[in-house]
N, C-alpha and C positions, 0 to 999 in steps of 0.2 A: 346528092344535095339537095333538100328536101326546101319546100318554101318556105317555113320557119326559120330553118338555117339560114338562107337567104336575108331573109328579115333582120335575124340576128346580124350577120355580115351588114349589111346596108346602115344599120343602125350603130357599130360598131367602127367604122370605114368614115361614116360622118362625121362623128365626135374627134375621130384621129386627126379627119382632116378641118376642122373646124368651120364646116360647111353648114349651111341653112335649107331647109326641104324649100324658099323659095330661089335658092341657088340653082339647087336641082331642079325644080319644076322650070328655068328657064331653060335649059336642056332638052327637056319635054315639049315644052311649046305649048304647057296646059297650064291651068289654073294651079297655085301652090297646096290648096285643098284637095283635089282631085291627084297630083300626083304624086302627095304626103298618101294619101290613102292607096294609092298603088304598090309605092314603095314599101308599104307596112304590109302588103301580101292582099288586098284587097280588090286590085284591078287589074288589068292585063296591058300592058305596054304592047305600042309595037316595037319591030326589028330594030328600029332603027332608033327610037327612044332609048331602047333598053340597051345598045351598043353606047350611044353618050352620055345615059347614067353610067353603066359599067367602066366607063373611059374616066372618069369622071374621079368616080370611088375607087378605080381600079380592081374593078372584080373578076372573080377568075370565068372562064366562059360557060362554064357550067350555072352558076348562078344569073347570068345578064340569057343564057335560054331560059332559067325556072320563070323569069318578070315577063316572057311569053306565053305563059303557060296559062290560061282560065282558071283563077285561086277558087277554092272553097271561099265561100262568102260569110262572116259572121267571125268576126277576131275576139269578141268576150268569152271569157272562160267560163262563166256562172250564171247563172238567171238573175240574181240580181250583184252589180258588179260592184267591188269592195274598195276600189281605186277612187278617192273622195271625189276627183273633179269629173268623170263617168259616172259617177254614183250621182250627179246632181242632176245631169242628163234624165236619166232614172228617174229622178223624184220630180222634176219638171212635167215630164209625162205624166206621172202619177198624178200631179195635181192638176196640171192643164189641158191634159190627153181629151178629156171629155168636153173642156171649152175648144180645143182644136179642131174637134169631130163636130161639134155642134155647129160654129162658126163654119168651118168648111161647108158643111151639107147645105146649111142656109141659104149660103151665098152660090154653091155650083149643082146642090143635087147629092143626089147617092153615089159616091163612088172613093176612090182613095186619092191623095199625093203622089204620085210616081219616087221612088226612090234610087228609078232605072235614067229617066228622063229628068235630069234633079240638076242643080245650080247651086254651091252655096261658097259663099264668102264670109271669111273671118277676118275682122280688123280691130286695131287697137281707139279705143276712142277716148280721147284727153277730158278729164273733169277734174273739177277743181279739190273734191270729195275723195278720189282716188278715182285711176284709170279703169274704162270699164270695157267689157269684152262685149263687141257689136258682131254677131251672126248671122246672116241673111239665109235664108233656104229657099228655093225657091223649084217646085217640082211640078211637071206636066197634072192638070185635072185629070182622072181615068173613071171614068163615069161604068158603072156597073151594065150591062146590056140587059135586057131582055131576052128569050127565046123561045 
């Protein structure tokens, strides 16, 4: 069973059981954002976490084992995403990427924001004109070193 097959199985069982990503996250003891990334094939679960999620979703042992293997990261199939929601993030980086870079460098210096030492929180923000999506990302600043 490949990791992609496990991801498809997770999505199928999640739908059949009418479960939410938040419910599955409770089983891991971690955020819904990190757990969703893991169950979609981008992170590694511990044996205990994989076993708990596997039991909730009635996954075969082979799938539970795959959840514990370090994945090949990067889930987008093309250089420019075609899914409308994901494309908007691509568009966001195209429009505001240089702004992010300029402001981060001005505030912190020459370096990057880590996507490894990273936190994310996605929330619904009620608004009378239509609910808004609130995404907060927090990554450790990693300065370039001189040598």
